[in-house]
C-alpha positions in Angstrom: 62.4 53.8 154.3 58.7 53.3 153.9 55.5 54.7 155.5 53.7 58.3 155.5 55.0 60.5 158.3 51.8 62.1 160.1 53.8 65.3 160.7 52.5 68.2 158.5 56.0 69.9 158.9 59.4 68.9 157.3 62.8 70.2 157.4 65.9 70.2 154.7 69.1 70.8 156.5 72.7 69.6 156.7 73.8 66.1 157.5 76.3 63.9 155.7 74.8 65.9 152.9 71.5 67.9 152.3 69.1 65.8 154.3 65.2 65.8 154.4 63.5 65.1 157.6 59.7 64.7 158.2 58.5 62.9 161.6 60.4 59.7 161.8 61.4 59.7 158.1 65.0 60.6 157.0 66.3 60.7 153.6 69.5 61.9 152.2 68.6 64.0 149.1 70.0 63.1 145.6 72.8 64.9 144.3 70.8 66.3 141.5 68.7 69.1 142.9 66.2 68.8 140.2 65.2 65.4 141.7 64.4 66.7 145.2 60.9 67.3 144.7 60.3 63.8 143.2 62.4 62.3 146.2 60.4 63.9 149.1 57.1 64.5 147.5 55.9 60.7 148.5 56.2 62.0 152.2 54.0 65.2 151.6 52.4 67.3 151.2 53.6 69.6 154.0 51.9 72.4 155.2 55.2 73.8 156.4 58.7 73.4 155.2 62.1 74.6 156.8 65.2 75.0 154.6 68.3 75.8 156.7 72.1 75.3 156.3 71.6 73.9 152.5 71.1 76.5 149.7 74.4 78.6 150.4 76.3 75.4 149.6 74.7 74.7 146.4 75.9 75.7 142.6 72.1 76.1 142.0 70.0 77.3 145.1 67.4 78.3 142.6 66.6 75.0 141.1 66.8 73.3 144.7 64.4 75.7 146.2 62.1 75.4 143.2 61.9 71.7 143.7 61.2 72.1 147.4 58.4 74.7 147.0 56.9 72.3 144.6 56.2 69.7 147.4 54.3 72.4 149.4 50.5 73.2 148.6 49.1 76.5 147.9 49.0 78.4 151.0 51.8 76.3 152.7 54.6 78.0 154.5 58.2 77.9 153.8 61.1 79.1 156.3 64.3 79.7 154.5 67.2 80.4 156.9 70.4 81.9 155.2 73.6 83.6 156.3 73.8 87.2 155.5 76.9 88.3 153.3 76.3 91.8 154.2 76.9 91.4 157.9 79.5 93.8 159.3 82.1 91.0 160.1 81.9 89.6 156.3 82.2 93.1 154.9 85.2 94.0 157.1 86.9 90.7 156.3 86.5 91.6 152.4 87.5 95.2 152.9 90.7 93.9 154.3 91.2 91.8 151.2 90.3 88.5 152.7 87.5 86.0 151.9 86.2 83.9 155.0 83.3 82.0 153.7 85.3 79.3 151.5 82.5 76.6 151.9 79.7 78.9 150.6 79.0 78.9 147.0 76.1 81.1 147.0 76.0 84.0 149.1 72.6 86.2 149.8 71.4 89.5 151.1 67.9 90.0 152.4 67.2 91.4 149.2 68.5 88.8 146.9 67.0 86.0 148.9 63.6 87.6 148.7 63.9 87.7 145.0 65.0 84.3 144.8 61.8 83.1 147.0 59.4 85.2 144.6 60.6 83.5 141.6 60.1 80.1 143.4 56.7 80.9 143.9 56.7 82.3 147.5 55.2 85.6 148.7 57.5 86.9 151.5 55.4 87.5 154.5 58.1 88.3 157.1 61.9 88.7 157.2 63.2 87.6 160.7 66.7 88.9 161.5 69.1 87.0 163.7 71.6 89.8 164.8 75.1 89.4 166.2 77.6 91.7 167.9 80.4 92.5 165.4 83.9 91.2 166.4 85.2 94.8 166.4 82.0 97.0 166.8 83.9 100.2 167.1 85.8 99.7 163.8 82.7 98.4 161.9 80.7 101.6 163.3 83.7 103.9 162.2 84.2 102.4 158.5 80.4 101.5 157.7 78.5 104.2 159.6 75.1 103.9 158.7 75.5 100.9 156.3 76.6 98.7 159.4 74.7 95.6 159.2 74.5 93.7 162.6 72.4 90.7 161.2 74.5 87.5 160.9 71.7 85.6 159.3 68.1 85.8 158.5 65.0 83.6 158.0 62.5 84.5 155.2 59.0 83.4 156.0 57.4 82.7 152.8 53.7 81.5 151.7 53.4 79.5 148.6 50.9 81.7 146.3 51.8 80.3 142.9 54.1 78.1 140.7 57.7 79.1 140.4 58.9 80.9 137.2 62.4 79.6 137.1 62.9 77.9 133.7 64.5 74.4 134.2 67.2 73.3 133.7 69.0 76.5 133.5 68.5 80.0 134.8 71.7 81.4 133.4 72.6 83.1 130.3 74.4 81.2 127.5 78.1 80.7 128.0 80.0 83.9 127.5 82.2 83.8 124.0 85.4 84.9 125.6 86.7 85.6 122.1 85.1 88.8 122.0 86.8 89.8 125.3 90.4 90.1 124.4 92.6 91.0 121.4 96.1 89.7 120.9 98.7 91.6 122.9 96.3 93.7 124.6 97.9 93.3 128.0 95.0 91.3 129.4 95.2 88.0 131.5 95.4 86.0 128.4 98.7 87.7 127.4 99.9 87.2 131.0 99.2 83.4 130.4 101.1 83.3 127.1 104.2 85.0 129.1 104.1 82.3 131.8 103.9 79.5 128.9 106.9 80.8 127.1 109.3 77.9 126.6 106.7 75.2 127.0 106.4 73.3 123.6 103.5 71.1 124.7 100.5 72.7 126.4 97.3 71.2 127.7 94.7 74.1 127.5 91.6 73.2 129.7 88.1 74.6 128.9 89.5 76.6 126.0 88.8 80.1 124.6 88.8 79.6 120.8 91.2 82.3 120.0 93.4 81.4 122.7 93.9 78.1 121.0 94.7 79.7 117.9 97.1 82.3 119.5 98.8 79.6 121.3 99.2 77.6 118.1 100.8 80.6 116.1 103.3 80.9 118.8 104.4 77.4 118.2 103.0 75.3 120.9 101.5 72.1 120.4 98.1 72.4 122.0 95.7 69.8 123.6 92.3 71.0 124.6 90.1 69.6 127.0 86.4 70.4 127.7 83.0 69.0 127.9 82.2 70.3 124.5 85.2 71.6 122.7 84.4 74.9 120.5 84.8 74.3 116.9 87.4 76.8 116.5 89.6 75.2 119.1 89.2 71.9 117.2 90.4 73.4 114.1 93.5 74.7 115.8 94.5 72.1 118.4 96.9 69.3 118.1 94.6 66.9 120.1 91.1 67.1 121.5 90.2 65.3 124.8 86.3 65.6 125.8 85.7 65.2 129.4 83.9 66.6 132.4 86.4 68.1 134.8 84.4 67.2 137.8 83.1 63.8 136.7 85.6 62.3 134.3 89.1 61.0 134.4 90.2 63.2 131.7 93.8 63.1 132.7 94.1 59.6 132.0 94.3 60.3 128.1 97.0 62.8 128.7 99.0 61.2 131.6 102.7 62.6 132.1 102.9 63.8 128.2 102.7 67.8 128.5 105.1 70.7 129.5 102.4 72.8 130.8 98.6 73.0 131.7 96.5 76.1 131.3 93.6 76.7 133.6 92.5 80.2 132.5 89.5 81.2 134.5 88.5 77.6 135.2 89.1 76.6 138.8 86.5 78.9 140.1 83.8 77.2 138.3 84.4 73.5 139.2 83.1 71.7 142.3 86.7 71.0 143.7 89.7 73.2 142.5 92.4 71.3 144.6 91.2 67.9 142.9 91.4 69.8 139.4 94.8 71.0 140.1 96.1 67.6 141.2 94.4 66.1 137.9 96.5 68.9 136.0 99.6 67.7 137.7 99.1 64.1 136.5 99.3 65.4 132.9 102.8 66.8 133.4 105.9 65.3 132.0 108.2 65.2 135.0 111.1 63.9 132.7 111.2 66.8 130.3 114.0 69.2 130.5 111.6 71.9 130.6 110.4 72.8 134.0 106.7 71.5 134.1 104.2 73.8 135.3 100.5 74.6 135.7 99.1 78.3 134.9 96.1 79.5 136.2 94.2 82.8 136.1 91.3 83.5 138.6 89.5 86.5 139.2 90.1 88.5 142.5 87.1 88.7 144.9 88.9 91.6 146.7 88.9 93.9 143.9 88.0 97.4 145.0 84.5 97.4 143.2 83.4 94.2 144.9 84.6 95.5 148.4 82.8 98.8 148.1 79.5 97.1 146.6 79.6 94.8 149.8 80.3 97.5 152.2 77.1 99.3 150.6 75.2 96.1 151.4 75.1 94.7 147.8 76.1 91.5 146.4 74.7 91.0 142.8 75.6 88.1 140.5 76.0 88.7 136.9 76.3 87.0 133.5 80.3 88.2 133.4 82.8 89.4 135.8 83.8 88.5 139.2 80.5 87.8 140.7 79.6 85.7 137.5 76.5 83.5 138.3 78.5 80.3 137.4 81.5 80.8 139.9 81.3 78.4 142.7 84.7 79.7 144.4 86.0 83.1 145.2 89.5 83.8 145.3 92.0 86.2 147.1 95.8 85.9 146.8 95.7 84.1 150.1 93.1 81.7 149.0 94.7 80.9 145.6 98.0 80.2 147.7 96.1 77.8 150.1 94.5 76.0 147.0 97.8 75.7 145.4 99.6 74.3 148.4 96.8 71.8 149.1 97.4 70.4 145.5 101.1 70.1 146.2 102.1 73.0 144.3 104.4 75.9 144.7 103.9 79.5 143.4 106.9 80.4 141.2 105.7 83.4 139.2 102.8 86.0 139.7 101.4 88.2 137.3 98.1 90.3 137.4 95.8 92.1 135.3 94.7 95.3 137.0 91.5 97.4 136.5 91.1 100.8 138.1 88.3 101.3 140.7 85.0 102.0 139.2 85.7 100.5 136.0 84.6 96.9 136.3 81.0 95.7 135.8 80.9 95.0 139.5 80.9 98.8 140.2 77.9 100.1 141.9 76.9 103.6 143.2 77.0 103.7 146.9 73.3 104.8 147.1 71.0 102.4 145.3 69.3 104.1 142.3 71.9 106.9 142.3 73.1 107.4 138.5 76.7 106.5 137.4 79.3 104.1 138.4 81.0 103.4 141.7 83.1 103.7 144.5 83.9 107.6 144.3 80.8 108.0 146.1 81.6 105.8 149.1 82.4 107.4 152.3 86.0 108.4 153.1 86.7 105.3 155.8 85.7 102.9 153.3 87.6 104.5 150.4 90.7 104.8 152.8 90.6 101.3 153.6 90.3 100.2 149.8 92.7 102.4 148.5 95.3 101.8 151.2 95.7 98.4 149.6 98.0 98.7 146.8 96.5 95.5 145.3 92.9 96.5 145.5 92.7 97.1 141.8 93.7 93.4 140.8 91.2 92.1 138.6 92.6 88.7 137.7 95.6 86.8 139.2 97.6 85.0 136.7 100.3 82.6 138.6 102.6 79.8 137.4 102.7 76.8 139.8 105.5 74.2 139.9 104.7 70.6 141.3 106.6 69.6 144.3 
């Protein structure tokens, strides 16, 4: 594709993948969002840029928008259209313990989208709202009251007034050292994992927590650890080390049919394709063993009471840790985890859970923004009745054993 289109406006939208369109020029954007600016800059500069149906599907929308804004001169306009995670239908779905937007990797409210725009160098001139009638308006009004949000999506109209301030290549905090988050035998998801691995002499621990490797070894398991960069403490205790990227490399080729169990503890919410990673785990299992082979997974529960109440109050705040960890690409409920296991040809054979009372997680918020103190006790009765009526709303982490078919 050659030539310089005369149009002063361009669009970034969905196609077979993220697509750039300006006049007669059409370009499939590179998979690395940091390369987007370089890819499209030869067709610019653009006085106007529309970004629609893209950022919510990316692991790093911040880097993508930063790269796109760089193609617009000072004074240029950027229109950014996003679905509103606080729309009444989405709120009620989560209050009912379900998660509907399984294709979305990043969720936004008008406030969080505006914050993203600012750090990418835009001044927000206007927020255009696109209302929709809630599927059950009467129920939405009863449960949410004055917090009912009937805006299904919105368009931010921004003007580029400065350079972006997002540091490249990463905006996120360093990886959490999970060894500081649990102690042996304290009833956390880690001890649930140990319980479900009982009897499995050979264990593959994917994306290891250093102390977990030590713990497994002390209990008599022979541990193979797999990760892009294996912690030195895990190297010390592991029987074998395999270095590989779960999304890019054929890491099971080095372990094929040689283990009794694969442990994916708080892992599959971070990968691009959870089903593919589970299928890779199955390849590692020794089907000829007298021990029933299994895959043990732990995932945070997005339908925990604190997340439900926070969204009902209109907030969806990513953090460095917890259920809304910034690095999570997928969110799981029990139904969603069952569907993903089924797609990977795995059956659920045992279920354990780690519970955390309402108001006790890092995702707890005061119902009224700016109010002091923790969370959901200040929420209105209809919201609390809906959340507290679910006996599983305090599940913080699911830990399940899965068996290949």
